[in-house]
C-alpha positions as CSV (number, residue, x, y, z in Angstrom):
1,M,140.1,137.9,109.3
2,M,137.7,135.3,107.8
3,L,138.5,132.7,110.4
4,R,137.0,134.8,113.2
5,Q,133.6,133.6,112.2
6,I,134.4,130.0,113.0
7,V,133.3,130.5,116.6
8,H,129.7,130.9,115.3
9,I,129.6,127.4,113.8
10,D,127.6,124.7,115.7
11,F,130.2,122.0,116.0
12,A,127.9,119.8,118.0
13,D,125.8,119.3,114.9
14,F,127.8,117.2,112.4
15,S,125.5,118.1,109.5
16,E,126.3,121.8,110.0
17,A,130.0,121.5,110.9
18,M,131.1,119.1,108.2
19,P,130.2,121.4,105.2
20,C,131.8,124.3,107.0
21,F,135.0,122.3,107.5
22,V,135.0,121.3,103.8
23,T,134.5,124.9,102.7
24,I,137.3,126.1,104.9
25,L,139.6,123.3,103.9
26,M,139.0,123.4,100.2
27,M,139.5,127.2,99.7
28,P,143.3,127.0,100.1
29,F,143.7,123.6,98.6
30,T,141.9,124.6,95.3
31,A,143.4,128.1,95.4
32,S,139.9,129.4,94.7
33,I,137.3,130.8,97.0
34,S,134.5,130.0,94.6
35,E,135.5,126.3,94.3
36,G,135.6,126.1,98.1
37,I,132.1,127.5,98.4
38,V,130.8,125.2,95.7
39,L,132.3,122.1,97.3
40,G,131.0,123.2,100.7
41,M,127.5,123.6,99.3
42,L,127.7,120.1,97.7
43,A,128.9,118.8,101.1
44,Y,125.9,120.5,102.8
45,V,123.4,118.8,100.5
46,I,125.0,115.4,100.6
47,V,125.4,115.4,104.4
48,K,121.8,116.6,105.0
49,V,120.5,113.9,102.7
50,C,122.7,111.1,104.1
51,T,121.7,112.0,107.7
52,G,118.0,112.0,106.8
53,R,117.5,115.7,107.3
54,Y,116.7,116.3,103.6
55,R,113.6,118.4,104.5
56,E,115.8,121.2,105.8
57,I,117.2,121.8,102.3
58,T,115.3,124.2,100.0
59,A,114.4,123.3,96.4
60,M,116.9,125.9,95.2
61,M,119.8,124.1,97.0
62,Y,118.8,120.8,95.3
63,I,118.8,122.6,91.9
64,L,122.2,124.2,92.6
65,A,123.6,120.9,93.8
66,V,122.6,119.3,90.5
67,F,124.2,122.1,88.5
68,F,127.4,121.9,90.6
69,V,127.6,118.1,90.1
70,L,127.1,118.6,86.3
71,K,129.9,121.2,86.4
72,Y,132.3,118.6,87.6
73,I,131.0,115.7,85.5
74,A,130.7,117.6,82.2
75,P,134.5,117.7,81.4
76,L,134.6,113.9,81.8
77,L,131.9,113.2,79.2
């Protein structure tokens, strides 16, 4: 049911398709919808910054990305 929405993804644009692919792939691998969404959001920010399209990201996405990175780094400290 959730996979029907894949047809609306712009696969011609790598910076849009890659985070969607990461989200779709990580949901079953992590056995958690929320973890899949978090990793997809991180992938979105990383791909947009690496492709030079950082102006398309809102300030809130940068803030969330920092918190999500801290979520994964904090247990290691």
